[in-house]
N, C-alpha and C positions, 0 to 999 in steps of 0.2 A: 590648313587654317590660315586664313590671310590676314596678315598686320602688314604696319608701314614698314617692317624690316623685309619680312619675304618680297616684298614689291621694289624694296630699295636696291636687295641685291640677290633677285631672280633665284631664289631656295625654297623649297618646299615648305620647310619648316620655319617656326622663328625659335632655332636652337642653334647658338653658334658656339663652339670650341675653342676656349680662350687661348690665345699663345703663352706656349708654356715652355720653359730652357730645357734642353735635352729632353723633352717630351713631344715638341710642336714637329717631327718629322713628316715628310709623305706620305708612309702610310697611314697615321692615323689622321694625317688632313682628307687625303683620299677617302678614308673608310668614312668621315663622318658627312663628307659631302655626298658620296654615292648614298648614303642613307638620310639624305633629303635636307640637311643640315649645313654649317658655312664651316669648313674643315680650316685652319690658321696654321700656316709654316712660322715656325719664329725665327726668324730672319740672324738673330746674332748669336743663336746657337750654332750655325754655320760659321766656320774661323774666316772665312773670307768672301767677297762678294760675287768668286767665282765657283764655289762652293754651293751658296746662293742658288745660283744660277742653275744648277745641275740640279739641286734638291726641287726645283719649281719644275725642272724639265721633267725630273722623274715621277713627280704626282699629276703631272699633265697624261704621263702615260697609263696612271692607274683610275683616274676620273676626267670625263667630260663635262661635270658639272662646277659650277662658281668653288671658288676656292680663295683664299687669302692670305696675306703673309701678315704678320706681327714684327714690328720695328717699334724699338725700345730707347728713345732718347737719354742718355745716361748723360751725367756730368763730365763738362769737357775736357777735364784733366784724361778722362777716360775713353773718351768719344774714339768712335769706330769712324772708316770711312764712309759715311754714310751718303755721299754722292754716288758712290760707286754700287752700293748696294742699293741706292734706288733705282739707278740704271739698271739692276739685274732685276730688281720687280716690276719695270716699265718694258724692258727688252722678254722678259718673260710673260708677255701679255695677261699679268696678272690684274686684275681690276678692283680691288678690292683693300685694304688697307688700313690692319687693325695700328692705331699709334697709343705709344705708354710710355711712362715715366714725364720729361721735362716738355715744356709747350710745343708743338710739332708746327706751328706758325712759320718758320723759315724756310719750310721744307714744302707746305703746302701748295703754293704756286706751279712747283715742277710735278706735284702728282695732280694735281686739277687739271692740269694742260695736257696730261696724262689721259684724262679721262676717270681717273682711279676716284673711287669712292672711299672717303676716309671715316673710319667710326674711332674714335679715339677714349680710353679707358681714364676715367674720372671719379674721385673718392668722395665728390661734393659738391654741393649746388652750384656754387659760386666756380668752380672748376669746369664744371659742365656746361655754364653760362658764357662764358670764356671761351670753348671748342665751339659753342654755338656762333661765337661773335667772330672767331677769324675766321669760319668757314668750314668747318667739318659738317659732315653729312649725318652722322649718327654719334651720339655716343653710350660707351658701356657704363655704367653707374655702380662702383663698387661700394657696397657696405662691409661693415668692422667686421663681419661673420667671415671674410674672404680670407685664401691663403695669399701668399706674398706679402704685397704691400697696401695695409688698407687705408694711407695716409694718417693725420694726426689727430682728428675729430671726433673719431669715437662713433658714430653713428651708424647703426643699425638698420638694414633696409627697413624695415617695416614702417621706419621715421623717412628715411633717405628717398625712397622709391616717390611714395604719395608727393615731399618736396619737389622733386625733378619733375615728376606729373606738372604740379602747379606754375612752375615756372618757364619750360622746355616749349620750343614750339618746333625742335626737330626729333624724330624719333630716338628711343632708345632704349636698352635692354637693360635687363637687371643681373647682376655679378655678386656672386659672394654668399654660399647658402645654398645654391642653385641645385638639383640634385634628379628630383622626378616629375610627376605629372601634377603635385601639390605644387610646388615650387613656381611652375610654368603659368597654371591657373591664379596663382596668388598675385605674381609678377605682375600676368596682364588685367586682374582687378586692381591693382595699386597704381596703374596708368603706363605701367611699361608694353613695349610693343613685341618682347620675347624675352630668353634668357641667355647668357653666357654660363658654361658650365666647364669649369678647370679640373680641379680634384677628382670629378666624375668620370672625367673621361681618362683618367690615366689609370682607371682601374677597369679598362676594357680589354677586350682580346688582342684589339689591334696597338694598342700603344705600345710602343717600341720600347720600352723599361724592362728593368729587371725584374724578374715574379714576387723577391723580396718587397716590392717596392707596392706591388698592389696587393699583397696578403698585409701588408702593413695596415692600407688604409681602410680594407676587409676589417682587419681587427681592430681598429682605432674607435674610440667614442668622441661625441662631441667636448670630452673634458681633455682629450692628448692632443691639444695645440697649446703653443706656447707664442710671448709676443718678447719678440726681441729686437735691439738697437730703439729703444725708447729713449733712452737718454740720449742717444746721438739724433735725435728726431726723422729718421728712418727706421721707423717700425715695420717689422715683417712679423707675419704670423705662421709658423713652421710649427712640423710635427715634434713633438717632444721626442727626446730621446738622450743619451748620457753626455754628447759633443754639445748640445743645446742646456743641459741644467751646468755643463762647466762654462759655458761662456754666460749666461744666467748670472753662476756665483762671481767670473769677475765683475760684471755691470755693479752685485751690489758690493761687493770690496772695494773698488776704485771710487764709485759713486761720480762725483762732476768731475774726476780726472778722468773718467774713460777716454780712450781716441780709439778710433779705427784699427789702429794697428794693434790695437790690444787683442782684437778678436779675430785679425787673420788668420789665425790656425782653425777657426771653427766656421768662417762663410766663405774663403776663397779657392775655387778650385774643387768645392765638394761635389758637385752637380754629375758628373762624369763618373766619379765614386759610387754613389749612391743610385743615378739612373742606370748608368749601365754595368757596374759591376756589383750592384746589390750590398752595398756596405750600408746598413743601414744607420749605423752610428759614426759616420765619417766626419757627418758635420750638420748644420742646419739649413731643412731643404724644406720650401713653402707646401703648405699644405693646408687646407679650410678645414674651420669645426665641422661643415657637412660630409666627413669622414663618418661622423657617427649615424649618416643614414644609408651610408654605403654597406652592402651586405653579399654584393654578388662582381661576378666580374664576366657580364656579357657581351658578345660581339656590339660595334656601336649601332647596327640598326635594328638588332636586337631593344637596345636600349631607347633609342629616339622610336621606333617604333611603339615599345612598352608608355612612352612618357604619351605620346599623341593619342593613341587608344584609351587610356587612364585619363587623359585632360578632356576628352571629348566625353565620356561618360561623367565626368565632375560635373562639368559645365549643364550638358543634356538632361541629365538625369538627379543627380545628386541636388544641387543647386536649384534646376529649375523646378523641384518638387515641393519646395521650400516655402 
């Protein structure tokens, strides 16, 4: 299947693995890329730029296919050494970067000068248009269903994707609620050029996370996520657990007085405990509503092959016969 995304990134299938904290390691990125999609290493999971350089080199040993690096821009008071991370990306020969968080404009010139294609994650049409205007090559449009940060507009993909298609001239992929062939065909029908999957790729054999995490996703329904930090306008969709319930109770009790410091025990330093140690109630961890569609733990190749095979059948048999 050829789309503007497969042409832009030089990949076989229009499927991208989202950058995920303590999930996007070389093992998963290489497996996705070897299966014909676009694997993504998460830069800031690596504690230093040198660690990122090593992870890129490790991924290159496992695949000769294109892969990318996710670089999330955090508020200034928490800012990592972004120039050094970018230098590691450039020196590692990476040609695709997925940016997220704050506006990446300040860092685009050095990325573009190095010949790197940039896809920016956006949760609204206006932010997508801004990404286009500053020179991003593509955008990942995240609907309200997505795990992690869905923005504050609460627009689901059935509305957001056609709106993005109406406004954008650059390629874009659908993100949030993407899990299978139906997701891909629907995204294409609404104007996207492919799809980005996060939660679905956690529940794969190559995902380097604790088995408890994978089993929690398989066991979950579409009703098992919660939105936290809404009063702080930093909304995040996470898997429901006892720590999340405690956090939500704090939000209810403190109301307008809530500050980030009040919820530090539930949100800071959580990912290693969950993803690596399997402590499922340690705190809040991102998960999409799409968990309700995930019922197995295949290899990345099995998953992508199944999606493409069933998408072909949907397009050329079921829909063509209507």
